[in-house]
N, C-alpha and C positions, 0 to 999 in steps of 0.2 A: 504494500500500500504506500503511495507516495507521501512524503512528509509535507506538512503545510506550515506556514508561518503562524505565529500566535494570533496576528490580526485576522488571518483567514479562518483560523479555528473559531475565534469569537464570532465572526460573521456567520460561519457555518452553523454554530450553535444557536444563534439568534434566528436564523432562517429555519432551522429544524423545529424550534419552538413555535414559530409562526405557522409552519405547515401542520404541526401537531394540533395547534389550536383550531385551525380550519378543518382538519380531519375530524377532530372530536365533535365540533359543531355540526359538520356534515353527517357524521355517524348518528348523532342524536336525532337530527332531522330525518334521517333515512330509516327510522324504525317505526313508521306508521303501520304497525301490525294490525291486521284485521282479525278479530276473534269471533268465532261463532261456535255454538254448541248444538249438535243435532239432538233430536228427540230421544235417541238411544244413549245419549251421554257422551258421544265422541266429540272431543274438543278439536277445533280446526284453527290453526294460526297461519295466516298467509301474509307474506311480505313481497311486494313487487320490487324487482331489481332488473332493470332493462339494459344493463351493461353488455350483456351477451345473450344470444338466443338459447340459453340453457336454463335448467332448473333442477332443484333437488327436491325429492319427495322423501320425507322421513316420518316414521311412525314409532313413537316411544311408548312403552308400556310401563306402568308404575309397579314394576316387580324387579327385584334385584337380589343380591346376596342376603339382604336383611329379611327377605320374605321366605327364604329356604326353611322348610320345617326342621325341627330338631332331629338330628341323625340323618338328614338328607342334604347337607351342605353341598353346593355345586349344582343343584337341580335346575336353578334358573339359567345358569350358563349352559348346561347340557341341553335344555329346551331350546335355547337360541340356536345351537347346532342343528337340532332336529327340525327347526322351522324351514330348513332348506331341503328337506327330504321328500317333500311332495304331498299333493292332495289327489283326490280322484280325478280332478280336471287337469291338473298339471303334475305330471309324474316326477319321480326322483331326478334331481339335477336340472329340471326344466326351468326353475325360477331364474337362476343366474345365467343360464344359457340364453333365455329369452331376452333378458336385459342386455346381455352382451351383443346379441344379434341386432338389437335396436340401437347399438352404438353407445350404450351406457355402461356404468360400473355400479356394483352394489356390494354391500357388506353389512356387518352387524357388530354390536358390542354389548357386553353386560357389565354393569357397575354394581356398587354396593346398593344403590337406590333405584335403578331403572335398567331397562333393556331397550336398545334402539336398533332400528333397521333403516337403511337408507339406500336410495338410488340417485345417481347423478347422470343426467342425460339431456338430450335436446328437448326443449320445452314442449314441442308438439308431440313428443312420444310419452309424455307423462301419464296419459291414461293407461298405458300398458302397466306401469308400476302400480297404479291404483287398483287395477283389476287383480293383479297378482297378490297384492297385500290384503285386499278384502277377502280373497278366496282363502288364504292361509290363516286369516284371523279366526275363521269358524270351521274350516274343513280339513285341518291338518290330519294326516295319517301318521299313526305312531305304532307301526308293526313291531312285534317283539324282537325279531332278528335285527332290524335296523337300530332299534334303541340300544341293544346290547353291543352291537358293533360300534356305534358312535360313543358309547360309554368308554370303550377301550381307547378310542381316539383321544377323548378328554383326559383319561388317565395318563396316557403318554405325554400329552401336552403339559400336564401337571409335573411329570418327572423332568421334562426339559426346562420348563420355565421356573420351577421352584426347587425341587429336590436336587437338581444338578446345577443350580445357579446359586452360589453362596450368598450373594447380596440380596436376592429375592427371598431366600430362605430367612435371612435376618429380618426383613420386613414382615414376613408372615408371622414369625415368632414374636416380634415386638407388638404387632396388632393383637395377637392372641393374649398377650400379657396385659396390654394397656386397657382392654375392655373385658370386664368380667360378666356383666349382665346384658349389656347392649350387644345386639347381633353383629356389630362391626367386628367382633373378635373372630368371626368365621371368615375364611378366605372365600372370595367369590368363586374361585375355581373349585373349591371344595376340598375337604380332607379326604385322603385316599380311602380310609375305612368307610366314610360315608358314601363315596362314589361306588364302592363295591356293593353297597347295600341297596342302591337305587334299582327299582324294577319298573317295567313299562307302565304298570297301573299307577305308580307314583307320578309319572310324567303326564299321564292322561288327566289325572286329578288336578295337577298344577296348571296345566294348559287351560282346562275349562274354568278354573277359578279366576285366573288372572288375565287371560287373553280375550278380553271383552271390550266392546266399544266404550263403555263408561269407565274403563281403566286405561284408556289410551289417549294420546295426543298426536295429532297430525300436524307437521310443519311443512309448508311449501314455500320455498324462496326461489325467485328467479324471474324469468321473462314470461310472466303469466298475467292473465286478467283475473282479478280477485273474485268477482261474481261468478264468472264461468268456472273457475277452479272449485269454488265451494259447491256449485251445483253438480259438478262431476263427482266430487267426493261423496256428496249426498246420494247420488245415483248408485254408486258402488257399495257404500257402507251403510246407508240409511236403513236398509231392511234387516240388518243384523241385530238380533235380539240382545239387549243388555243382560249382563249378569247381575247377581245380587250385589247390593252396595258393599264396597270394600273400604275398610278404614284401618289404617295401620295403628297399632298400639303406640301411645306416646311413651316409648321406652326411654328411660333415662339411666345413665350410668351412676351407680352409687358413689359415695365419697371415697376418695383414695387417701390412704393413711401413710404417705411417704412414697419414695421412689420405688419403682419396680425394675428389676434387671434380668436380662436373659443373656447367656453366654452360648454362642453357637460354635461348636467345634466342627470344622468342615475343611476338606481339602481345598486349599486356596493359595494364592500367591502372597497376598498382603492383608493385614488387618483392615477391618471396615467397621465404622461406627454409625449407628442411627439412633437419634434421640427424638422422641415425640412428646409434645405437650398438648394435652386436651385444652381446647379453646372454644369460644363461641363461633358459630357460623353465621353467614348472612341470613337474615337482614340485621343482625345485631350491630349496633353502632361501632363496636370495637373491631369488627371484621376489616374495616378499611385501614385502620392503623396497623393491624397485624399483617396485612398485605404489604404495606409500605415497609414495615420492619423487616420482613423477609427479603425485600429488594435491597435494603441498605446492607444487610448482612451478606448477600449472595450474588447480586446481579453484576457480572462483569469482573474484569481483572482489577478494577479499583475498589471493589467491594471489600468490606472489613474482613471477611473470612479469608478471601483469597490473598489479600495483602499480608495479613498477619500469619496465617498458617502455612500457605504455600510459598509465598515470595520471601518473607522475612525469616520466619522460624524454620522453614523447610521441614515441617512436621508431616505434611500431607501432599499427596499428588493431586488431590481434589478436596474441596471443602464447600459446602453448599447449605442453603436454607430454602425452605418452601412452605407456603401456607395453602392449605386445602380448606376453603371456607364455603364451598358450594355443595352443601350436604344437607340431608334431612336430619341427621343426628349431629353429634358434636363435631366441631371443626378440629383440625390438627395443624400445629406448626412443627416442622421438622428441622433438625440440624443433623448434618451428616458429613462423612468424608471417608476417603481411602488414605490410609497411612503411607508415608514414604518408606522406602526400603530401609530396614533397620530401626524403624520407629514402632512403638507399641500402640495398640488401640487405646489403652488407658491414657497415654500421653496426649493422644489426639482428642479424646473425650474431654480431658481437663482444659485443653486449649479452646475447644468449642464453647464450653461453659464459661470460660474466662471472657470471651468476647460477648456472650450474652450478658454477663455481669457488668461489663464495661458500659454497655448501652443502657442498662438499668440505672446506673449511677450518674452517667453524663449524657444528656440529650444529644442527639446528632446535630451537626451544624446545619445552618440554613441551606448551605450548598448541598449537603448530603440529602436533606429532605427533598429539596426541589428536584434534584437529579433522580431520586428514587420514584417520586411521584410521576415525573416525566416518563420514566422507564415503564412503570406500571400502565400508565395511560397508553403509551406507544404500543406496548405489547397487546393491550386490549383492542386498540384500533386496527393494528395490522392483522389481527385474527379475522377482522370483519371484511377483509379484502376479497374473500371467496364466499360464494353463496352457500357452500357447504358449511363453512365455519359460522356464517350468520345463523343458519338453522341450528347448528350445534349450540350456539350461544343462547338462542331463544329457548331451546329445549332444556339446557342446563339450568337456566334461571327459573323456567317454568316448573321443573321438577323440585327445585329447592325452595319453592314458595310463591312463584309467580313471575311471568316474563316481564312484567312492568318494573321489576327491580332493576332492569337494565338501565332505565332512564336515571336512576339514582346513583349508579355505580361510579361514574366519572366524577360527579359532584362530591360524592363521599370521599373519594381519594384526594381530591383537591383540597378538601377541608381539613385534612390531617395536619397536625402541628408536631413540632419536635417533642414537646412534652407529652403529646398523645402516644408517641412511639415509646418513650421511656416508661410511661405509665402502664401500657399493656405488657411491656416486657416484665415489669415488676409484678404485675398482677397474675400473669399466666405462665411465665417461665420459672416455675417453682417446683420443688420436689413433690408436692402433693398432686401435681398434674403430670409428672414426668415418668416415662418408661424408656429405659436405655437398653440397646442391644449391641453387643460387640462380637464380631466375627474373629475367632481365634484360628489362624491357619494351622492345619495339620499336614503332616507329610503323607504322601501317597504310599500304598503298599510297597512300592519299589524303593522307598526311602528318600524321594525328592518331592519338592513342592510342585 
């Protein structure tokens, strides 16, 4: 990257801020979401975006890892896999093949709180996605052989993504320790013993309970006409009967009486540390300051964690912080990092906590605050550059309490002060909210790491 003079850098920074302000203003004005609810309870959210002749159709169900029955963790994720296995009208593998032949792409995801399916394609082909999604909402086939075969696929996915990945295994163990009563302690992919116990009848029951129009939200973003789109959705989905009303229990995690710790012994190259603190989530007013706090600690090479732990003390190869505040349950603020060669996980842990302590005692500078707020805003705005991410943003906020919170997000970030950041650090980064996980590398059977 070519070097610039100080004057050019100042001009560039001013221009960036101006463009950012214009982008934020434009983004806020560009969110005239049309909301409509069909008689069967299906919520429809449409946002017209005429930048290109494309559109995304997304349907999210309010079912995720938190809704898995006791002893059946992973069933929501397994059902996501099975949703591509076909109906009487559209046989196995037909769904994705049909979307691909129409020039589109499709996929799905399961989170702690919801499961989403999406297609991205030419706007005039969107009715194809509507027909396919409406059909599998009520006509999915779940034959025993297919269920058992796909269960084996998920078990292998679990082995690769968690059991054979030391850092992911630390995350899983930390979450299991951090939450005792709240279902966030269960992994979305499921415990292996629970996956082994799932049978086809479990999946059939889960499907009929949660895959109903009154438990779903449709998002359409792109080069569409709102009225026409709503009518097309009504024609495909309006006849589907609603299921019984569903209400999630207001589960709360009980009090924590001090730090919880887990030590993971696993074949690995270097120690790894993950520390999580339970915090509020949006729309709590402290969520904005927690977001800015994570940015100050972790965003870029001039962030506090990188400068102190990687550059100056050379304790870590990486050091980071993150805030997950878009959730139905408790939010989480994470601190973590990978230790440098020859450094211990305990040393890295103490250095991470020292930086957290420093920001509790001394509020960040005005420069730090403004930079962090700019970075949070910029990241939020840049995500909106694609119609897919616009729909994901609408869906994420909708599932966490309502899509209208989008309008408050940027203003909430802008209102954060230096004292707000120190205050939330003091209030939430404390032992009674903390769970620490440390990866301790072990040698392989051959005697090497």
